[in-house]
Backbone as CSV, one residue per row, in Angstrom:
resi,resn,N_x,N_y,N_z,CA_x,CA_y,CA_z,C_x,C_y,C_z
1,MET,13.147,-24.401,41.914,13.067,-23.549,43.099,11.802,-22.710,43.112
2,PHE,11.281,-22.377,41.926,10.122,-21.510,41.838,8.951,-22.283,41.248
3,THR,7.749,-22.016,41.772,6.551,-22.642,41.233,6.090,-21.870,40.005
4,SER,5.126,-22.456,39.293,4.600,-21.780,38.105,3.836,-20.518,38.474
5,GLN,3.416,-20.394,39.747,2.717,-19.189,40.197,3.689,-18.120,40.701
6,GLY,4.966,-18.447,40.766,5.957,-17.503,41.268,6.410,-16.522,40.203
7,PRO,7.375,-15.670,40.543,7.853,-14.669,39.585,8.592,-15.318,38.424
8,THR,8.465,-14.700,37.252,9.197,-15.173,36.081,10.631,-14.646,36.130
9,LEU,11.461,-15.188,35.275,12.852,-14.742,35.219,12.933,-13.256,34.871
10,SER,12.081,-12.807,33.957,12.103,-11.385,33.579,11.644,-10.509,34.739
11,GLU,10.663,-10.979,35.517,10.221,-10.211,36.678,11.321,-10.116,37.728
12,LEU,12.059,-11.215,37.925,13.169,-11.186,38.876,14.278,-10.249,38.398
13,ALA,14.496,-10.203,37.093,15.519,-9.311,36.559,15.141,-7.852,36.781
14,VAL,13.881,-7.515,36.555,13.425,-6.146,36.796,13.573,-5.798,38.275
15,GLN,13.201,-6.731,39.140,13.344,-6.498,40.579,14.803,-6.247,40.945
16,ALA,15.698,-7.073,40.428,17.113,-6.964,40.782,17.750,-5.684,40.280
17,LEU,17.159,-5.058,39.270,17.697,-3.808,38.743,17.006,-2.590,39.354
18,SER,16.135,-2.827,40.331,15.464,-1.743,41.042,16.175,-1.500,42.364
19,SER,15.715,-0.501,43.108,16.209,-0.314,44.471,15.688,-1.450,45.345
20,THR,16.268,-1.614,46.507,15.818,-2.673,47.419,14.328,-2.506,47.731
21,GLU,13.923,-1.276,48.053,12.524,-1.034,48.422,11.591,-1.303,47.254
22,HIS,11.890,-0.713,46.087,10.995,-0.872,44.947,11.010,-2.314,44.435
23,GLY,12.172,-2.954,44.524,12.237,-4.346,44.107,11.286,-5.217,44.892
24,TYR,11.190,-4.971,46.205,10.267,-5.770,47.019,8.825,-5.342,46.840
25,ASP,8.592,-4.089,46.495,7.237,-3.696,46.110,6.768,-4.520,44.904
26,LEU,7.672,-4.713,43.935,7.324,-5.472,42.735,7.164,-6.962,43.033
27,LEU,8.011,-7.492,43.893,7.992,-8.928,44.178,6.866,-9.335,45.121
28,ALA,6.342,-8.390,45.875,5.422,-8.701,46.978,4.274,-9.640,46.603
29,PRO,3.556,-9.419,45.493,2.403,-10.290,45.218,2.762,-11.764,45.047
30,LYS,4.022,-12.055,44.685,4.419,-13.444,44.450,5.495,-13.915,45.429
31,PHE,5.798,-13.105,46.428,6.914,-13.429,47.321,6.731,-14.767,48.015
32,ASP,5.536,-15.068,48.472,5.304,-16.300,49.227,5.380,-17.545,48.355
33,ARG,5.524,-17.358,47.046,5.686,-18.491,46.130,7.131,-18.616,45.656
34,THR,8.037,-18.032,46.412,9.461,-18.127,46.116,10.180,-18.841,47.262
35,PRO,11.413,-19.309,47.039,12.179,-19.920,48.135,12.740,-18.894,49.103
36,PHE,12.454,-17.603,48.891,12.965,-16.569,49.787,12.185,-16.516,51.096
37,ARG,10.951,-16.989,51.104,10.159,-16.982,52.327,10.706,-18.027,53.299
38,THR,10.784,-17.674,54.579,11.245,-18.620,55.588,10.289,-19.807,55.649
39,PRO,10.783,-21.033,55.549,9.895,-22.210,55.532,9.116,-22.357,56.831
40,ASP,7.934,-22.936,56.712,7.066,-23.101,57.882,7.708,-23.959,58.965
41,HIS,8.497,-24.970,58.579,9.073,-25.841,59.613,10.097,-25.083,60.454
42,VAL,10.744,-24.070,59.876,11.656,-23.236,60.662,10.855,-22.315,61.581
43,LEU,9.811,-21.716,61.069,8.959,-20.852,61.891,8.384,-21.628,63.073
44,ASP,7.895,-22.829,62.808,7.304,-23.639,63.874,8.341,-24.035,64.925
45,ALA,9.564,-24.321,64.476,10.620,-24.692,65.424,10.972,-23.512,66.330
46,VAL,10.977,-22.311,65.777,11.254,-21.119,66.583,10.154,-20.914,67.617
47,VAL,8.905,-21.100,67.232,7.797,-20.973,68.186,7.998,-21.917,69.364
48,ARG,8.321,-23.161,69.080,8.474,-24.143,70.154,9.682,-23.831,71.047
49,ALA,10.746,-23.283,70.463,11.931,-22.967,71.250,11.731,-21.745,72.131
50,VAL,10.963,-20.775,71.648,10.834,-19.487,72.347,9.688,-19.484,73.347
51,ARG,8.673,-20.281,73.134,7.500,-20.252,74.013,7.847,-20.414,75.494
52,PRO,8.770,-21.306,75.872,9.091,-21.436,77.313,9.740,-20.186,77.906
53,LEU,10.211,-19.264,77.095,10.842,-18.056,77.603,9.828,-16.988,77.997
54,GLY,8.555,-17.174,77.642,7.511,-16.196,77.909,7.052,-16.218,79.356
55,PRO,5.914,-15.577,79.627,4.955,-15.037,78.657,5.393,-13.699,78.061
56,PHE,4.815,-13.402,76.897,5.064,-12.142,76.203,3.732,-11.448,75.937
57,ARG,3.707,-10.148,76.133,2.477,-9.399,75.872,2.467,-8.807,74.463
58,ARG,3.479,-8.034,74.132,3.494,-7.331,72.843,4.706,-7.765,72.032
59,GLY,4.492,-7.961,70.719,5.560,-8.448,69.854,5.785,-7.561,68.650
60,LEU,7.020,-7.542,68.163,7.432,-6.737,67.013,8.129,-7.635,65.997
61,ASP,7.656,-7.608,64.746,8.314,-8.304,63.645,9.098,-7.271,62.848
62,VAL,10.427,-7.336,62.929,11.310,-6.377,62.271,11.539,-6.817,60.828
63,CYS,11.224,-5.933,59.874,11.290,-6.270,58.442,10.331,-7.427,58.170
64,CYS,9.059,-7.186,58.394,8.060,-8.258,58.445,7.735,-8.864,57.095
65,GLY,8.030,-8.167,55.981,7.678,-8.720,54.683,6.194,-8.996,54.581
66,THR,5.854,-10.203,54.142,4.445,-10.563,53.994,3.849,-11.156,55.271
67,GLY,4.595,-11.092,56.379,3.996,-11.392,57.674,4.271,-12.747,58.270
68,ALA,5.294,-13.467,57.784,5.580,-14.789,58.353,5.922,-14.678,59.831
69,GLY,6.734,-13.684,60.197,7.104,-13.510,61.602,5.950,-13.052,62.464
70,VAL,5.026,-12.298,61.880,3.830,-11.901,62.617,3.026,-13.140,63.005
71,GLY,2.988,-14.129,62.109,2.314,-15.379,62.451,2.957,-16.072,63.636
72,VAL,4.282,-16.004,63.725,4.987,-16.553,64.887,4.583,-15.799,66.147
73,LEU,4.600,-14.481,66.084,4.296,-13.660,67.257,2.862,-13.848,67.729
74,ARG,1.946,-14.066,66.817,0.553,-14.254,67.219,0.369,-15.543,68.013
75,GLN,1.305,-16.481,67.880,1.262,-17.692,68.689,1.950,-17.523,70.034
76,LEU,2.755,-16.475,70.179,3.564,-16.303,71.383,3.123,-15.141,72.262
77,CYS,2.433,-14.162,71.680,2.098,-12.928,72.417,0.621,-12.901,72.781
78,GLU,0.334,-12.260,73.902,-1.022,-12.263,74.442,-1.823,-11.021,74.084
79,ASP,-1.148,-9.906,73.798,-1.846,-8.632,73.696,-1.922,-8.123,72.262
80,ARG,-0.782,-7.671,71.722,-0.799,-7.013,70.427,0.506,-7.294,69.701
81,VAL,0.444,-7.330,68.362,1.596,-7.623,67.520,1.722,-6.528,66.471
82,THR,2.966,-6.132,66.172,3.219,-5.084,65.185,4.211,-5.592,64.151
83,GLY,3.874,-5.411,62.884,4.788,-5.714,61.789,5.302,-4.430,61.172
84,VAL,6.615,-4.340,60.976,7.256,-3.148,60.418,8.041,-3.528,59.170
85,ASP,7.857,-2.770,58.103,8.637,-2.973,56.886,8.685,-1.654,56.122
86,PHE,9.720,-1.469,55.308,9.790,-0.221,54.535,9.187,-0.369,53.148
87,SER,8.760,-1.584,52.776,8.138,-1.814,51.476,6.621,-1.740,51.599
88,ALA,6.022,-0.766,50.926,4.562,-0.638,50.954,3.899,-1.855,50.322
89,GLY,4.521,-2.411,49.268,3.947,-3.579,48.613,3.903,-4.791,49.521
90,MET,4.973,-5.013,50.278,4.995,-6.150,51.199,3.964,-5.969,52.308
91,LEU,3.814,-4.760,52.810,2.825,-4.513,53.853,1.405,-4.728,53.328
92,THR,1.154,-4.355,52.087,-0.167,-4.584,51.501,-0.488,-6.078,51.460
93,GLU,0.487,-6.870,51.038,0.286,-8.322,51.010,0.091,-8.874,52.418
94,ALA,0.883,-8.367,53.365,0.769,-8.846,54.746,-0.614,-8.547,55.315
95,ARG,-1.103,-7.352,55.088,-2.451,-6.991,55.584,-3.513,-7.906,54.987
96,SER,-3.392,-8.154,53.693,-4.384,-8.981,53.011,-4.393,-10.402,53.569
97,LYS,-3.211,-10.966,53.786,-3.131,-12.318,54.343,-3.664,-12.363,55.765
98,ALA,-3.291,-11.359,56.546,-3.673,-11.367,57.959,-5.160,-11.179,58.154
99,ALA,-5.818,-10.478,57.245,-7.250,-10.212,57.402,-8.037,-11.518,57.489
100,SER,-7.685,-12.493,56.654,-8.417,-13.761,56.673,-8.028,-14.613,57.874
101,THR,-6.751,-14.629,58.235,-6.331,-15.471,59.356,-6.830,-14.917,60.685
102,LEU,-6.911,-13.598,60.800,-7.453,-13.013,62.027,-8.915,-13.381,62.207
103,ALA,-9.647,-13.418,61.091,-11.053,-13.791,61.171,-11.221,-15.233,61.619
104,ASP,-10.232,-16.092,61.240,-10.310,-17.503,61.607,-9.818,-17.774,63.031
105,ALA,-9.193,-16.774,63.680,-8.632,-16.967,65.018,-9.026,-15.793,65.902
106,PRO,-10.280,-15.756,66.358,-10.762,-14.597,67.100,-10.043,-14.340,68.414
107,GLY,-9.383,-15.338,68.994,-8.688,-15.133,70.256,-7.265,-14.649,70.097
108,ALA,-6.771,-14.555,68.862,-5.379,-14.159,68.635,-5.221,-12.660,68.841
109,PRO,-3.998,-12.191,69.149,-3.789,-10.762,69.380,-4.009,-9.939,68.121
110,ALA,-4.380,-8.685,68.319,-4.560,-7.766,67.203,-3.216,-7.451,66.558
111,VAL,-3.260,-7.030,65.303,-2.039,-6.759,64.542,-2.066,-5.335,64.002
112,ASP,-0.946,-4.635,64.155,-0.733,-3.332,63.530,0.335,-3.483,62.457
113,TRP,0.193,-2.724,61.368,1.180,-2.727,60.296,1.706,-1.309,60.136
114,ILE,3.018,-1.154,60.199,3.617,0.181,60.159,4.726,0.197,59.121
115,ARG,4.685,1.191,58.264,5.763,1.369,57.285,6.860,2.216,57.922
116,ALA,8.035,1.629,58.068,9.155,2.340,58.681,10.438,1.614,58.333
117,ASP,11.536,2.341,58.396,12.866,1.775,58.201,13.329,1.176,59.522
118,ALA,13.810,-0.057,59.486,14.253,-0.717,60.715,15.422,0.000,61.368
119,ARG,16.110,0.855,60.614,17.226,1.615,61.187,16.749,2.887,61.887
120,ALA,15.427,3.111,61.874,14.850,4.275,62.554,13.461,3.899,63.051
121,LEU,13.398,2.953,63.968,12.118,2.451,64.458,11.418,3.495,65.330
122,PRO,10.117,3.684,65.136,9.385,4.709,65.894,8.821,4.194,67.213
123,PHE,9.647,3.478,68.003,9.168,2.887,69.249,10.205,3.110,70.347
124,ALA,9.743,3.097,71.583,10.642,3.176,72.742,10.069,2.314,73.855
125,SER,10.817,1.281,74.234,10.441,0.391,75.347,8.995,-0.071,75.244
126,ALA,8.621,-0.570,74.060,7.215,-0.886,73.798,6.920,-2.376,73.703
127,PHE,7.944,-3.231,73.556,7.696,-4.633,73.221,8.441,-5.575,74.175
128,ASP,7.848,-6.752,74.356,8.474,-7.806,75.147,9.273,-8.769,74.272
129,LEU,8.923,-8.850,72.991,9.559,-9.810,72.093,9.651,-9.208,70.703
130,ALA,10.833,-9.280,70.095,11.030,-8.883,68.703,11.603,-10.069,67.942
131,VAL,11.163,-10.246,66.708,11.680,-11.317,65.859,12.046,-10.734,64.507
132,SER,12.848,-11.478,63.765,13.131,-11.128,62.378,13.512,-12.403,61.642
133,PHE,13.024,-12.532,60.408,13.257,-13.743,59.625,13.705,-13.375,58.215
134,GLY,14.932,-13.746,57.887,15.397,-13.644,56.504,15.666,-12.253,55.995
135,ALA,15.825,-11.273,56.881,15.964,-9.889,56.427,17.371,-9.331,56.533
136,PHE,18.266,-9.996,57.236,19.531,-9.354,57.584,20.476,-9.192,56.406
137,GLY,20.268,-9.930,55.336,21.088,-9.739,54.147,20.877,-8.396,53.472
138,HIS,19.812,-7.693,53.875,19.535,-6.373,53.302,20.242,-5.247,54.050
139,PHE,21.053,-5.588,55.020,21.800,-4.585,55.777,23.292,-4.859,55.630
140,LEU,24.042,-3.836,55.290,25.488,-3.978,55.224,26.045,-4.140,56.636
141,PRO,27.183,-4.804,56.786,27.735,-5.004,58.132,27.876,-3.717,58.933
142,ARG,28.218,-2.622,58.286,28.373,-1.363,59.022,27.042,-0.809,59.519
143,GLU,25.920,-1.316,58.984,24.602,-0.855,59.415,24.052,-1.661,60.590
144,ARG,24.630,-2.819,60.862,24.080,-3.686,61.911,24.073,-3.038,63.291
145,PRO,25.142,-2.352,63.717,25.087,-1.760,65.063,23.901,-0.823,65.253
146,ALA,23.612,0.011,64.245,22.468,0.920,64.357,21.158,0.146,64.365
147,LEU,21.068,-0.894,63.550,19.862,-1.720,63.516,19.612,-2.371,64.873
148,PHE,20.638,-2.986,65.445,20.475,-3.657,66.731,20.185,-2.656,67.849
149,ALA,20.769,-1.466,67.763,20.484,-0.440,68.772,19.018,-0.008,68.704
150,GLN,18.457,0.049,67.488,17.052,0.414,67.346,16.134,-0.656,67.954
151,VAL,16.457,-1.921,67.720,15.643,-2.994,68.296,15.772,-2.980,69.820
152,HIS,16.984,-2.771,70.312,17.212,-2.695,71.757,16.342,-1.608,72.380
153,ALA,16.286,-0.443,71.734,15.489,0.664,72.264,13.998,0.375,72.198
154,ALA,13.564,-0.434,71.233,12.141,-0.742,71.087,11.654,-1.749,72.120
155,LEU,12.577,-2.501,72.730,12.202,-3.512,73.711,12.124,-2.931,75.117
156,ARG,11.243,-3.516,75.913,11.228,-3.203,77.328,12.427,-3.883,78.010
157,PRO,12.848,-3.387,79.163,13.887,-4.112,79.907,13.484,-5.570,80.126
158,GLY,14.396,-6.469,79.818,14.090,-7.894,79.886,13.510,-8.452,78.610
159,GLY,13.181,-7.579,77.647,12.639,-8.050,76.377,13.671,-8.790,75.558
160,ARG,13.205,-9.619,74.634,14.100,-10.479,73.859,13.959,-10.240,72.357
161,PHE,15.095,-10.293,71.696,15.184,-10.201,70.237,15.626,-11.572,69.741
162,VAL,14.795,-12.186,68.895,14.965,-13.588,68.529,15.017,-13.726,67.011
163,PHE,15.970,-14.522,66.510,15.998,-14.826,65.079,16.801,-16.107,64.847
164,PRO,16.415,-16.905,63.842,17.148,-18.144,63.559,18.403,-17.865,62.737
165,VAL,19.413,-18.695,62.938,20.644,-18.615,62.148,21.026,-20.027,61.711
166,PRO,21.085,-20.278,60.410,21.523,-21.603,59.961,23.024,-21.756,60.127
167,ALA,23.462,-22.989,60.273,24.900,-23.257,60.299,25.496,-22.907,58.942
168,PRO,26.710,-22.386,58.902,27.308,-22.037,57.607,27.547,-23.290,56.773
169,PRO,27.339,-23.195,55.468,27.577,-24.368,54.622,29.069,-24.711,54.562
170,ARG,29.372,-25.960,54.358,30.763,-26.386,54.225,31.361,-25.817,52.944
171,ILE,32.636,-25.494,52.997,33.286,-24.879,51.849,33.281,-25.803,50.631
172,SER,33.165,-27.101,50.868,33.147,-28.056,49.756,31.753,-28.241,49.154
173,SER,30.743,-27.574,49.715,29.365,-27.806,49.272,28.975,-26.914,48.103
174,THR,27.999,-27.390,47.337,27.459,-26.584,46.244,26.810,-25.318,46.765
175,LEU,26.150,-25.422,47.941,25.480,-24.257,48.514,26.483,-23.147,48.817
176,TYR,27.627,-23.509,49.380,28.644,-22.496,49.717,29.027,-21.700,48.482
177,TRP,29.342,-22.392,47.406,29.784,-21.704,46.205,28.636,-20.999,45.497
178,GLY,27.419,-21.519,45.645,26.258,-20.816,45.090,26.035,-19.476,45.775
179,LEU,26.140,-19.465,47.114,25.974,-18.215,47.854,27.124,-17.255,47.572
180,TRP,28.324,-17.790,47.483,29.486,-16.962,47.149,29.297,-16.310,45.776
181,GLY,28.831,-17.100,44.806,28.603,-16.566,43.464,27.513,-15.508,43.447
182,PHE,26.432,-15.750,44.196,25.351,-14.758,44.247,25.862,-13.438,44.796
183,ASP,26.600,-13.490,45.904,27.114,-12.262,46.506,28.066,-11.545,45.548
184,ALA,28.894,-12.315,44.820,29.817,-11.694,43.868,29.051,-10.967,42.768
185,VAL,28.006,-11.592,42.256,27.198,-10.958,41.209,26.543,-9.684,41.744
186,MET,26.023,-9.729,42.978,25.382,-8.546,43.552,26.377,-7.408,43.752
187,ARG,27.603,-7.743,44.129,28.606,-6.686,44.313,28.931,-6.016,42.983
188,VAL,29.069,-6.813,41.931,29.322,-6.242,40.606,28.130,-5.398,40.167
189,ARG,26.927,-5.928,40.368,25.714,-5.177,39.999,25.679,-3.822,40.691
190,ASN,25.998,-3.792,41.979,25.919,-2.543,42.741,27.053,-1.579,42.417
191,LEU,28.144,-2.089,41.879,29.209,-1.208,41.398,28.832,-0.531,40.091
192,LEU,28.040,-1.223,39.278,27.760,-0.750,37.927,26.392,-0.104,37.762
193,TRP,25.488,-0.290,38.722,24.095,0.116,38.521,23.583,0.836,39.753
194,ARG,22.832,1.894,39.537,22.178,2.639,40.610,20.687,2.746,40.309
195,PRO,19.851,2.688,41.337,20.160,2.584,42.760,20.600,1.174,43.125
196,PRO,21.286,1.006,44.257,21.745,-0.330,44.650,20.592,-1.210,45.108
197,PHE,20.791,-2.504,44.964,19.884,-3.499,45.548,20.721,-4.284,46.548
198,ILE,20.445,-4.096,47.825,21.262,-4.704,48.877,20.679,-6.050,49.267
199,MET,21.392,-7.100,48.938,21.040,-8.452,49.365,22.285,-9.319,49.261
200,TYR,22.870,-9.634,50.405,24.060,-10.475,50.454,23.830,-11.602,51.453
201,TYR,24.265,-12.801,51.087,24.046,-13.962,51.937,25.210,-14.247,52.875
202,ARG,26.404,-13.756,52.563,27.584,-14.179,53.315,28.158,-13.071,54.198
203,THR,27.399,-12.022,54.444,27.888,-10.928,55.287,27.413,-11.046,56.734
204,PHE,26.499,-11.986,57.013,25.907,-12.110,58.342,26.607,-13.243,59.094
205,ARG,27.846,-13.010,59.482,28.656,-14.033,60.146,28.383,-13.999,61.640
206,LEU,28.106,-15.178,62.197,27.621,-15.248,63.572,28.560,-14.601,64.590
207,PRO,29.868,-14.842,64.578,30.722,-14.181,65.579,30.633,-12.658,65.538
208,ASP,30.570,-12.091,64.327,30.437,-10.639,64.197,29.078,-10.164,64.709
209,VAL,28.031,-10.940,64.409,26.675,-10.583,64.839,26.578,-10.597,66.363
210,LEU,27.137,-11.628,66.992,27.091,-11.705,68.455,27.832,-10.529,69.087
211,ALA,28.955,-10.144,68.491,29.699,-8.997,69.014,28.887,-7.710,68.864
212,ASP,28.227,-7.531,67.728,27.403,-6.331,67.520,26.233,-6.288,68.496
213,LEU,25.622,-7.437,68.760,24.525,-7.485,69.731,25.018,-7.106,71.123
214,GLY,26.178,-7.602,71.496,26.735,-7.261,72.797,27.009,-5.777,72.930
215,ARG,27.547,-5.183,71.875,27.831,-3.744,71.918,26.549,-2.925,71.983
216,ALA,25.442,-3.478,71.456,24.156,-2.776,71.512,23.503,-2.875,72.882
217,GLY,24.062,-3.695,73.784,23.522,-3.803,75.137,22.776,-5.081,75.424
218,PHE,22.849,-6.049,74.515,22.160,-7.322,74.717,23.077,-8.337,75.406
219,THR,22.461,-9.215,76.182,23.114,-10.466,76.570,22.537,-11.559,75.683
220,VAL,23.381,-12.469,75.212,22.983,-13.346,74.117,23.149,-14.810,74.486
221,ASP,22.142,-15.607,74.119,22.210,-17.063,74.206,21.897,-17.645,72.831
222,LEU,22.391,-18.853,72.596,22.070,-19.605,71.385,21.324,-20.868,71.781
223,LEU,20.138,-21.068,71.206,19.365,-22.275,71.463,19.394,-23.151,70.207
224,PRO,19.908,-24.360,70.278,19.924,-25.226,69.088,18.518,-25.690,68.734
225,LEU,18.194,-25.627,67.465,16.916,-26.153,66.976,17.179,-27.580,66.478
226,THR,17.343,-28.489,67.414,17.772,-29.842,67.070,16.741,-30.581,66.226
227,GLU,15.475,-30.178,66.314,14.460,-30.855,65.515,14.657,-30.622,64.024
228,LEU,15.476,-29.624,63.659,15.773,-29.361,62.244,16.978,-30.157,61.762
229,GLY,17.517,-31.013,62.621,18.590,-31.907,62.199,19.963,-31.453,62.657
230,ARG,20.911,-32.343,62.481,22.302,-32.063,62.853,23.223,-32.280,61.659
231,ARG,24.353,-31.602,61.702,25.371,-31.776,60.680,26.184,-33.038,60.997
232,PRO,27.010,-33.489,60.048,27.803,-34.712,60.297,28.667,-34.645,61.550
233,ASP,29.091,-33.436,61.959,29.921,-33.330,63.163,29.090,-33.267,64.445
234,GLY,27.766,-33.373,64.330,26.890,-33.363,65.487,26.341,-32.005,65.864
235,SER,26.834,-30.939,65.274,26.333,-29.596,65.566,24.978,-29.387,64.904
236,PRO,24.120,-28.504,65.462,22.790,-28.310,64.884,22.856,-27.612,63.530
237,ARG,21.937,-27.975,62.651,21.853,-27.311,61.354,21.328,-25.883,61.476
238,CYS,20.612,-25.620,62.554,20.057,-24.283,62.761,19.927,-24.033,64.255
239,SER,20.187,-22.789,64.654,19.995,-22.368,66.038,19.190,-21.082,66.045
240,VAL,18.716,-20.718,67.219,18.002,-19.457,67.348,18.785,-18.575,68.320
241,VAL,19.048,-17.352,67.883,19.683,-16.361,68.731,18.628,-15.742,69.633
242,VAL,18.894,-15.715,70.924,18.010,-15.040,71.897,18.831,-13.950,72.567
243,ALA,18.579,-12.711,72.140,19.303,-11.562,72.667,18.385,-10.829,73.636
244,ARG,18.811,-10.690,74.873,17.966,-10.118,75.928,18.447,-8.720,76.305
245,ARG,17.490,-7.775,76.338,17.806,-6.459,76.831,17.922,-6.525,78.355
246,ALA,19.080,-6.152,78.880,19.317,-6.304,80.320,18.429,-5.361,81.102
């Protein structure tokens, strides 16, 4: 799962015993060499699915990490793009990566990087499009309503909040039990060790998420990303949630 340039087992252990913020500060220099980064084929599929919904002027990447979602927004937005994360280390890596890509694409929108907690975004009706990739496991279910309300407030009327959701693994699959085991270990870790490191894979259940988005004031559609394949029952392996501020 990890390349020789990625984090070592001891580095991952130190990260896991840190707070969520400090853990990602430590992981940031090697994050893009781990399987935690959203794969490019998923990012590209989201771009193709969302582009017909535009045009978009300004974009927001919520919990931007090292900037994968900012790369998506730079392909979809015409004016300006903003990446927000609470990890200073991740933002440093994102700035460094973006500096070279911006130089190679002079027509792409400018990028701002802001350190902030997604549960207290410093924006009001500022964006046409918000995205997030791979970050929701860092929020407990009780925190989602506040998170979605913050994104709703950051969007202009008619603005869209977009993120991919994979189909849940079958209960008979190795992946299902691997994710279940990971979450169990994290719960034990957080009971026994402080500060907590919040990362759970099985708390982001789609029916609950759709209900939370609705309560935040969004109208929601699901777009299947059929190019990423289908499950044996014919359902898509991945879809993209498009939540629109009315």
